[in-house]
PDB file of N, CA, C and O in Angstrom:
ATOM      1  N   MET A   1       7.141  -4.560 -17.355  1.00  0.00           N
ATOM      2  CA  MET A   1       6.749  -5.954 -17.254  1.00  0.00           C
ATOM      3  C   MET A   1       5.240  -6.072 -17.429  1.00  0.00           C
ATOM      4  O   MET A   1       4.481  -5.321 -16.816  1.00  0.00           O
ATOM      5  N   ASP A   2       4.815  -6.991 -18.244  1.00  0.00           N
ATOM      6  CA  ASP A   2       3.395  -7.250 -18.417  1.00  0.00           C
ATOM      7  C   ASP A   2       2.854  -7.966 -17.196  1.00  0.00           C
ATOM      8  O   ASP A   2       3.562  -8.727 -16.537  1.00  0.00           O
ATOM      9  N   HIS A   3       1.598  -7.713 -16.906  1.00  0.00           N
ATOM     10  CA  HIS A   3       0.942  -8.381 -15.788  1.00  0.00           C
ATOM     11  C   HIS A   3       0.592  -9.808 -16.202  1.00  0.00           C
ATOM     12  O   HIS A   3      -0.059 -10.026 -17.223  1.00  0.00           O
ATOM     13  N   ARG A   4       1.032 -10.779 -15.397  1.00  0.00           N
ATOM     14  CA  ARG A   4       0.679 -12.175 -15.659  1.00  0.00           C
ATOM     15  C   ARG A   4      -0.391 -12.574 -14.660  1.00  0.00           C
ATOM     16  O   ARG A   4      -0.307 -12.235 -13.480  1.00  0.00           O
ATOM     17  N   ASP A   5      -1.391 -13.291 -15.132  1.00  0.00           N
ATOM     18  CA  ASP A   5      -2.468 -13.698 -14.238  1.00  0.00           C
ATOM     19  C   ASP A   5      -2.160 -15.042 -13.595  1.00  0.00           C
ATOM     20  O   ASP A   5      -1.180 -15.701 -13.942  1.00  0.00           O
ATOM     21  N   MET A   6      -3.008 -15.440 -12.654  1.00  0.00           N
ATOM     22  CA  MET A   6      -2.785 -16.668 -11.896  1.00  0.00           C
ATOM     23  C   MET A   6      -2.787 -17.903 -12.801  1.00  0.00           C
ATOM     24  O   MET A   6      -2.099 -18.880 -12.506  1.00  0.00           O
ATOM     25  N   THR A   7      -3.543 -17.873 -13.885  1.00  0.00           N
ATOM     26  CA  THR A   7      -3.575 -19.006 -14.809  1.00  0.00           C
ATOM     27  C   THR A   7      -2.186 -19.268 -15.364  1.00  0.00           C
ATOM     28  O   THR A   7      -1.720 -20.407 -15.368  1.00  0.00           O
ATOM     29  N   GLU A   8      -1.528 -18.223 -15.831  1.00  0.00           N
ATOM     30  CA  GLU A   8      -0.174 -18.363 -16.367  1.00  0.00           C
ATOM     31  C   GLU A   8       0.823 -18.706 -15.257  1.00  0.00           C
ATOM     32  O   GLU A   8       1.654 -19.600 -15.416  1.00  0.00           O
ATOM     33  N   LEU A   9       0.734 -17.995 -14.140  1.00  0.00           N
ATOM     34  CA  LEU A   9       1.685 -18.203 -13.053  1.00  0.00           C
ATOM     35  C   LEU A   9       1.568 -19.584 -12.426  1.00  0.00           C
ATOM     36  O   LEU A   9       2.563 -20.134 -11.955  1.00  0.00           O
ATOM     37  N   SER A  10       0.379 -20.143 -12.415  1.00  0.00           N
ATOM     38  CA  SER A  10       0.188 -21.447 -11.781  1.00  0.00           C
ATOM     39  C   SER A  10       0.940 -22.559 -12.514  1.00  0.00           C
ATOM     40  O   SER A  10       1.148 -23.641 -11.963  1.00  0.00           O
ATOM     41  N   MET A  11       1.340 -22.294 -13.738  1.00  0.00           N
ATOM     42  CA  MET A  11       2.095 -23.289 -14.513  1.00  0.00           C
ATOM     43  C   MET A  11       3.603 -23.102 -14.351  1.00  0.00           C
ATOM     44  O   MET A  11       4.390 -23.796 -14.994  1.00  0.00           O
ATOM     45  N   MET A  12       4.004 -22.158 -13.484  1.00  0.00           N
ATOM     46  CA  MET A  12       5.413 -21.858 -13.286  1.00  0.00           C
ATOM     47  C   MET A  12       5.803 -22.103 -11.831  1.00  0.00           C
ATOM     48  O   MET A  12       4.965 -22.032 -10.933  1.00  0.00           O
ATOM     49  N   ALA A  13       7.071 -22.390 -11.613  1.00  0.00           N
ATOM     50  CA  ALA A  13       7.584 -22.503 -10.246  1.00  0.00           C
ATOM     51  C   ALA A  13       7.536 -21.121  -9.589  1.00  0.00           C
ATOM     52  O   ALA A  13       7.736 -20.104 -10.253  1.00  0.00           O
ATOM     53  N   LYS A  14       7.273 -21.095  -8.299  1.00  0.00           N
ATOM     54  CA  LYS A  14       7.206 -19.809  -7.580  1.00  0.00           C
ATOM     55  C   LYS A  14       8.528 -19.053  -7.685  1.00  0.00           C
ATOM     56  O   LYS A  14       8.536 -17.823  -7.626  1.00  0.00           O
ATOM     57  N   LYS A  15       9.638 -19.763  -7.837  1.00  0.00           N
ATOM     58  CA  LYS A  15      10.947 -19.119  -7.977  1.00  0.00           C
ATOM     59  C   LYS A  15      11.028 -18.269  -9.244  1.00  0.00           C
ATOM     60  O   LYS A  15      11.870 -17.376  -9.335  1.00  0.00           O
ATOM     61  N   GLU A  16      10.170 -18.537 -10.209  1.00  0.00           N
ATOM     62  CA  GLU A  16      10.160 -17.793 -11.464  1.00  0.00           C
ATOM     63  C   GLU A  16       9.240 -16.570 -11.410  1.00  0.00           C
ATOM     64  O   GLU A  16       9.227 -15.763 -12.340  1.00  0.00           O
ATOM     65  N   TRP A  17       8.483 -16.432 -10.341  1.00  0.00           N
ATOM     66  CA  TRP A  17       7.578 -15.293 -10.215  1.00  0.00           C
ATOM     67  C   TRP A  17       8.376 -14.036  -9.865  1.00  0.00           C
ATOM     68  O   TRP A  17       9.380 -14.103  -9.155  1.00  0.00           O
ATOM     69  N   ALA A  18       7.926 -12.915 -10.363  1.00  0.00           N
ATOM     70  CA  ALA A  18       8.524 -11.632  -9.987  1.00  0.00           C
ATOM     71  C   ALA A  18       8.101 -11.284  -8.555  1.00  0.00           C
ATOM     72  O   ALA A  18       7.056 -11.729  -8.081  1.00  0.00           O
ATOM     73  N   ASP A  19       8.923 -10.487  -7.879  1.00  0.00           N
ATOM     74  CA  ASP A  19       8.593 -10.054  -6.525  1.00  0.00           C
ATOM     75  C   ASP A  19       7.213  -9.398  -6.464  1.00  0.00           C
ATOM     76  O   ASP A  19       6.435  -9.655  -5.545  1.00  0.00           O
ATOM     77  N   LYS A  20       6.920  -8.553  -7.448  1.00  0.00           N
ATOM     78  CA  LYS A  20       5.624  -7.858  -7.478  1.00  0.00           C
ATOM     79  C   LYS A  20       4.469  -8.842  -7.599  1.00  0.00           C
ATOM     80  O   LYS A  20       3.408  -8.627  -7.013  1.00  0.00           O
ATOM     81  N   GLU A  21       4.663  -9.913  -8.347  1.00  0.00           N
ATOM     82  CA  GLU A  21       3.617 -10.924  -8.492  1.00  0.00           C
ATOM     83  C   GLU A  21       3.395 -11.657  -7.177  1.00  0.00           C
ATOM     84  O   GLU A  21       2.253 -11.876  -6.771  1.00  0.00           O
ATOM     85  N   LEU A  22       4.478 -12.036  -6.513  1.00  0.00           N
ATOM     86  CA  LEU A  22       4.345 -12.693  -5.208  1.00  0.00           C
ATOM     87  C   LEU A  22       3.625 -11.786  -4.222  1.00  0.00           C
ATOM     88  O   LEU A  22       2.706 -12.215  -3.525  1.00  0.00           O
ATOM     89  N   SER A  23       4.047 -10.540  -4.170  1.00  0.00           N
ATOM     90  CA  SER A  23       3.450  -9.585  -3.240  1.00  0.00           C
ATOM     91  C   SER A  23       1.962  -9.368  -3.540  1.00  0.00           C
ATOM     92  O   SER A  23       1.132  -9.372  -2.630  1.00  0.00           O
ATOM     93  N   PHE A  24       1.636  -9.179  -4.811  1.00  0.00           N
ATOM     94  CA  PHE A  24       0.244  -8.941  -5.204  1.00  0.00           C
ATOM     95  C   PHE A  24      -0.653 -10.122  -4.833  1.00  0.00           C
ATOM     96  O   PHE A  24      -1.706  -9.938  -4.223  1.00  0.00           O
ATOM     97  N   PHE A  25      -0.234 -11.335  -5.202  1.00  0.00           N
ATOM     98  CA  PHE A  25      -1.094 -12.484  -4.938  1.00  0.00           C
ATOM     99  C   PHE A  25      -1.113 -12.868  -3.462  1.00  0.00           C
ATOM    100  O   PHE A  25      -2.108 -13.406  -2.976  1.00  0.00           O
ATOM    101  N   HIS A  26      -0.029 -12.598  -2.747  1.00  0.00           N
ATOM    102  CA  HIS A  26      -0.053 -12.803  -1.293  1.00  0.00           C
ATOM    103  C   HIS A  26      -1.112 -11.904  -0.671  1.00  0.00           C
ATOM    104  O   HIS A  26      -1.942 -12.363   0.114  1.00  0.00           O
ATOM    105  N   HIS A  27      -1.083 -10.634  -1.023  1.00  0.00           N
ATOM    106  CA  HIS A  27      -2.057  -9.686  -0.481  1.00  0.00           C
ATOM    107  C   HIS A  27      -3.485 -10.075  -0.878  1.00  0.00           C
ATOM    108  O   HIS A  27      -4.394 -10.043  -0.049  1.00  0.00           O
ATOM    109  N   SER A  28      -3.673 -10.436  -2.128  1.00  0.00           N
ATOM    110  CA  SER A  28      -5.008 -10.816  -2.602  1.00  0.00           C
ATOM    111  C   SER A  28      -5.538 -12.044  -1.877  1.00  0.00           C
ATOM    112  O   SER A  28      -6.686 -12.061  -1.433  1.00  0.00           O
ATOM    113  N   LEU A  29      -4.702 -13.072  -1.758  1.00  0.00           N
ATOM    114  CA  LEU A  29      -5.145 -14.301  -1.090  1.00  0.00           C
ATOM    115  C   LEU A  29      -5.338 -14.084   0.404  1.00  0.00           C
ATOM    116  O   LEU A  29      -6.202 -14.705   1.023  1.00  0.00           O
ATOM    117  N   GLN A  30      -4.534 -13.206   0.975  1.00  0.00           N
ATOM    118  CA  GLN A  30      -4.682 -12.879   2.397  1.00  0.00           C
ATOM    119  C   GLN A  30      -6.059 -12.259   2.659  1.00  0.00           C
ATOM    120  O   GLN A  30      -6.674 -12.520   3.693  1.00  0.00           O
ATOM    121  N   GLN A  31      -6.531 -11.448   1.731  1.00  0.00           N
ATOM    122  CA  GLN A  31      -7.824 -10.781   1.882  1.00  0.00           C
ATOM    123  C   GLN A  31      -8.997 -11.756   1.841  1.00  0.00           C
ATOM    124  O   GLN A  31     -10.026 -11.521   2.473  1.00  0.00           O
ATOM    125  N   VAL A  32      -8.841 -12.850   1.097  1.00  0.00           N
ATOM    126  CA  VAL A  32      -9.933 -13.820   0.950  1.00  0.00           C
ATOM    127  C   VAL A  32      -9.656 -15.131   1.676  1.00  0.00           C
ATOM    128  O   VAL A  32     -10.369 -16.114   1.475  1.00  0.00           O
ATOM    129  N   ALA A  33      -8.627 -15.153   2.518  1.00  0.00           N
ATOM    130  CA  ALA A  33      -8.203 -16.385   3.198  1.00  0.00           C
ATOM    131  C   ALA A  33      -9.354 -17.154   3.860  1.00  0.00           C
ATOM    132  O   ALA A  33      -9.384 -18.381   3.769  1.00  0.00           O
ATOM    133  N   PRO A  34     -10.302 -16.477   4.521  1.00  0.00           N
ATOM    134  CA  PRO A  34     -11.380 -17.243   5.163  1.00  0.00           C
ATOM    135  C   PRO A  34     -12.250 -18.026   4.182  1.00  0.00           C
ATOM    136  O   PRO A  34     -12.979 -18.931   4.589  1.00  0.00           O
ATOM    137  N   TYR A  35     -12.181 -17.692   2.907  1.00  0.00           N
ATOM    138  CA  TYR A  35     -13.044 -18.318   1.909  1.00  0.00           C
ATOM    139  C   TYR A  35     -12.313 -19.316   1.015  1.00  0.00           C
ATOM    140  O   TYR A  35     -12.929 -19.939   0.150  1.00  0.00           O
ATOM    141  N   LEU A  36     -10.995 -19.474   1.217  1.00  0.00           N
ATOM    142  CA  LEU A  36     -10.209 -20.356   0.360  1.00  0.00           C
ATOM    143  C   LEU A  36     -10.437 -21.819   0.712  1.00  0.00           C
ATOM    144  O   LEU A  36     -10.611 -22.176   1.877  1.00  0.00           O
ATOM    145  N   ASN A  37     -10.432 -22.653  -0.316  1.00  0.00           N
ATOM    146  CA  ASN A  37     -10.471 -24.098  -0.081  1.00  0.00           C
ATOM    147  C   ASN A  37      -9.042 -24.577   0.178  1.00  0.00           C
ATOM    148  O   ASN A  37      -8.113 -23.770   0.205  1.00  0.00           O
ATOM    149  N   SER A  38      -8.865 -25.874   0.366  1.00  0.00           N
ATOM    150  CA  SER A  38      -7.541 -26.395   0.713  1.00  0.00           C
ATOM    151  C   SER A  38      -6.511 -26.128  -0.385  1.00  0.00           C
ATOM    152  O   SER A  38      -5.340 -25.894  -0.086  1.00  0.00           O
ATOM    153  N   GLU A  39      -6.928 -26.161  -1.639  1.00  0.00           N
ATOM    154  CA  GLU A  39      -5.993 -25.880  -2.735  1.00  0.00           C
ATOM    155  C   GLU A  39      -5.542 -24.421  -2.703  1.00  0.00           C
ATOM    156  O   GLU A  39      -4.360 -24.130  -2.883  1.00  0.00           O
ATOM    157  N   GLY A  40      -6.473 -23.519  -2.477  1.00  0.00           N
ATOM    158  CA  GLY A  40      -6.132 -22.096  -2.378  1.00  0.00           C
ATOM    159  C   GLY A  40      -5.208 -21.816  -1.207  1.00  0.00           C
ATOM    160  O   GLY A  40      -4.275 -21.021  -1.324  1.00  0.00           O
ATOM    161  N   LEU A  41      -5.465 -22.470  -0.072  1.00  0.00           N
ATOM    162  CA  LEU A  41      -4.600 -22.300   1.096  1.00  0.00           C
ATOM    163  C   LEU A  41      -3.199 -22.829   0.819  1.00  0.00           C
ATOM    164  O   LEU A  41      -2.213 -22.237   1.259  1.00  0.00           O
ATOM    165  N   ALA A  42      -3.107 -23.935   0.096  1.00  0.00           N
ATOM    166  CA  ALA A  42      -1.802 -24.497  -0.247  1.00  0.00           C
ATOM    167  C   ALA A  42      -1.018 -23.557  -1.158  1.00  0.00           C
ATOM    168  O   ALA A  42       0.186 -23.378  -0.978  1.00  0.00           O
ATOM    169  N   ILE A  43      -1.694 -22.960  -2.128  1.00  0.00           N
ATOM    170  CA  ILE A  43      -1.043 -21.990  -3.015  1.00  0.00           C
ATOM    171  C   ILE A  43      -0.548 -20.798  -2.211  1.00  0.00           C
ATOM    172  O   ILE A  43       0.570 -20.325  -2.417  1.00  0.00           O
ATOM    173  N   HIS A  44      -1.379 -20.312  -1.295  1.00  0.00           N
ATOM    174  CA  HIS A  44      -0.982 -19.170  -0.474  1.00  0.00           C
ATOM    175  C   HIS A  44       0.237 -19.523   0.384  1.00  0.00           C
ATOM    176  O   HIS A  44       1.148 -18.707   0.524  1.00  0.00           O
ATOM    177  N   ARG A  45       0.261 -20.717   0.953  1.00  0.00           N
ATOM    178  CA  ARG A  45       1.426 -21.146   1.748  1.00  0.00           C
ATOM    179  C   ARG A  45       2.690 -21.194   0.887  1.00  0.00           C
ATOM    180  O   ARG A  45       3.763 -20.792   1.337  1.00  0.00           O
ATOM    181  N   GLU A  46       2.567 -21.683  -0.349  1.00  0.00           N
ATOM    182  CA  GLU A  46       3.722 -21.731  -1.255  1.00  0.00           C
ATOM    183  C   GLU A  46       4.233 -20.322  -1.561  1.00  0.00           C
ATOM    184  O   GLU A  46       5.442 -20.090  -1.598  1.00  0.00           O
ATOM    185  N   ILE A  47       3.316 -19.393  -1.778  1.00  0.00           N
ATOM    186  CA  ILE A  47       3.688 -18.003  -2.038  1.00  0.00           C
ATOM    187  C   ILE A  47       4.395 -17.419  -0.816  1.00  0.00           C
ATOM    188  O   ILE A  47       5.429 -16.764  -0.952  1.00  0.00           O
ATOM    189  N   MET A  48       3.843 -17.652   0.374  1.00  0.00           N
ATOM    190  CA  MET A  48       4.465 -17.134   1.595  1.00  0.00           C
ATOM    191  C   MET A  48       5.854 -17.739   1.796  1.00  0.00           C
ATOM    192  O   MET A  48       6.772 -17.042   2.228  1.00  0.00           O
ATOM    193  N   LYS A  49       6.017 -19.017   1.492  1.00  0.00           N
ATOM    194  CA  LYS A  49       7.319 -19.682   1.628  1.00  0.00           C
ATOM    195  C   LYS A  49       8.334 -19.034   0.694  1.00  0.00           C
ATOM    196  O   LYS A  49       9.466 -18.772   1.099  1.00  0.00           O
ATOM    197  N   GLU A  50       7.943 -18.775  -0.547  1.00  0.00           N
ATOM    198  CA  GLU A  50       8.855 -18.156  -1.507  1.00  0.00           C
ATOM    199  C   GLU A  50       9.216 -16.743  -1.069  1.00  0.00           C
ATOM    200  O   GLU A  50      10.369 -16.332  -1.204  1.00  0.00           O
ATOM    201  N   ILE A  51       8.254 -15.998  -0.551  1.00  0.00           N
ATOM    202  CA  ILE A  51       8.535 -14.652  -0.051  1.00  0.00           C
ATOM    203  C   ILE A  51       9.560 -14.725   1.078  1.00  0.00           C
ATOM    204  O   ILE A  51      10.516 -13.950   1.105  1.00  0.00           O
ATOM    205  N   GLU A  52       9.361 -15.656   2.006  1.00  0.00           N
ATOM    206  CA  GLU A  52      10.309 -15.818   3.116  1.00  0.00           C
ATOM    207  C   GLU A  52      11.697 -16.180   2.607  1.00  0.00           C
ATOM    208  O   GLU A  52      12.694 -15.665   3.114  1.00  0.00           O
ATOM    209  N   GLU A  53      11.776 -17.061   1.609  1.00  0.00           N
ATOM    210  CA  GLU A  53      13.061 -17.457   1.047  1.00  0.00           C
ATOM    211  C   GLU A  53      13.775 -16.293   0.372  1.00  0.00           C
ATOM    212  O   GLU A  53      14.999 -16.306   0.234  1.00  0.00           O
ATOM    213  N   ARG A  54      13.018 -15.293  -0.046  1.00  0.00           N
ATOM    214  CA  ARG A  54      13.612 -14.106  -0.675  1.00  0.00           C
ATOM    215  C   ARG A  54      13.881 -12.998   0.333  1.00  0.00           C
ATOM    216  O   ARG A  54      14.265 -11.892  -0.049  1.00  0.00           O
ATOM    217  N   GLY A  55      13.688 -13.277   1.593  1.00  0.00           N
ATOM    218  CA  GLY A  55      14.006 -12.292   2.631  1.00  0.00           C
ATOM    219  C   GLY A  55      12.813 -11.634   3.274  1.00  0.00           C
ATOM    220  O   GLY A  55      12.979 -10.677   4.031  1.00  0.00           O
ATOM    221  N   GLY A  56      11.616 -12.112   3.003  1.00  0.00           N
ATOM    222  CA  GLY A  56      10.409 -11.561   3.610  1.00  0.00           C
ATOM    223  C   GLY A  56       9.862 -10.374   2.839  1.00  0.00           C
ATOM    224  O   GLY A  56      10.502  -9.875   1.913  1.00  0.00           O
ATOM    225  N   LEU A  57       8.690  -9.929   3.221  1.00  0.00           N
ATOM    226  CA  LEU A  57       8.024  -8.830   2.519  1.00  0.00           C
ATOM    227  C   LEU A  57       8.823  -7.541   2.560  1.00  0.00           C
ATOM    228  O   LEU A  57       8.770  -6.754   1.615  1.00  0.00           O
ATOM    229  N   SER A  58       9.566  -7.308   3.642  1.00  0.00           N
ATOM    230  CA  SER A  58      10.349  -6.075   3.746  1.00  0.00           C
ATOM    231  C   SER A  58      11.389  -6.000   2.636  1.00  0.00           C
ATOM    232  O   SER A  58      11.773  -4.905   2.225  1.00  0.00           O
ATOM    233  N   ALA A  59      11.850  -7.146   2.145  1.00  0.00           N
ATOM    234  CA  ALA A  59      12.832  -7.165   1.045  1.00  0.00           C
ATOM    235  C   ALA A  59      12.203  -6.662  -0.253  1.00  0.00           C
ATOM    236  O   ALA A  59      12.923  -6.273  -1.172  1.00  0.00           O
ATOM    237  N   PHE A  60      10.870  -6.665  -0.342  1.00  0.00           N
ATOM    238  CA  PHE A  60      10.181  -6.251  -1.559  1.00  0.00           C
ATOM    239  C   PHE A  60       9.904  -4.744  -1.579  1.00  0.00           C
ATOM    240  O   PHE A  60       9.544  -4.185  -2.614  1.00  0.00           O
ATOM    241  N   MET A  61      10.075  -4.101  -0.430  1.00  0.00           N
ATOM    242  CA  MET A  61       9.732  -2.693  -0.314  1.00  0.00           C
ATOM    243  C   MET A  61      10.929  -1.808  -0.705  1.00  0.00           C
ATOM    244  O   MET A  61      12.068  -2.107  -0.347  1.00  0.00           O
ATOM    245  N   PRO A  62      10.665  -0.733  -1.432  1.00  0.00           N
ATOM    246  CA  PRO A  62      11.775   0.184  -1.766  1.00  0.00           C
ATOM    247  C   PRO A  62      12.268   0.886  -0.509  1.00  0.00           C
ATOM    248  O   PRO A  62      11.515   1.068   0.448  1.00  0.00           O
ATOM    249  N   ASP A  63      13.532   1.275  -0.519  1.00  0.00           N
ATOM    250  CA  ASP A  63      14.115   1.975   0.634  1.00  0.00           C
ATOM    251  C   ASP A  63      13.531   3.345   0.821  1.00  0.00           C
ATOM    252  O   ASP A  63      13.915   4.060   1.747  1.00  0.00           O
TER     253      ASP A  63
END
């Protein structure tokens, strides 16, 4: 799978994102959370919601 950046992903529904993309951007946004504006925080919340709907971060980890 090719790496898609936030510019491309932002034009897609979170349901269309790959698990790896959700995990990567969740981790990245979590690291900079204190510096995010309201739009960035909203995007991070949407990513976290989609992760939860897919069973949480543990569902993304290999056995």
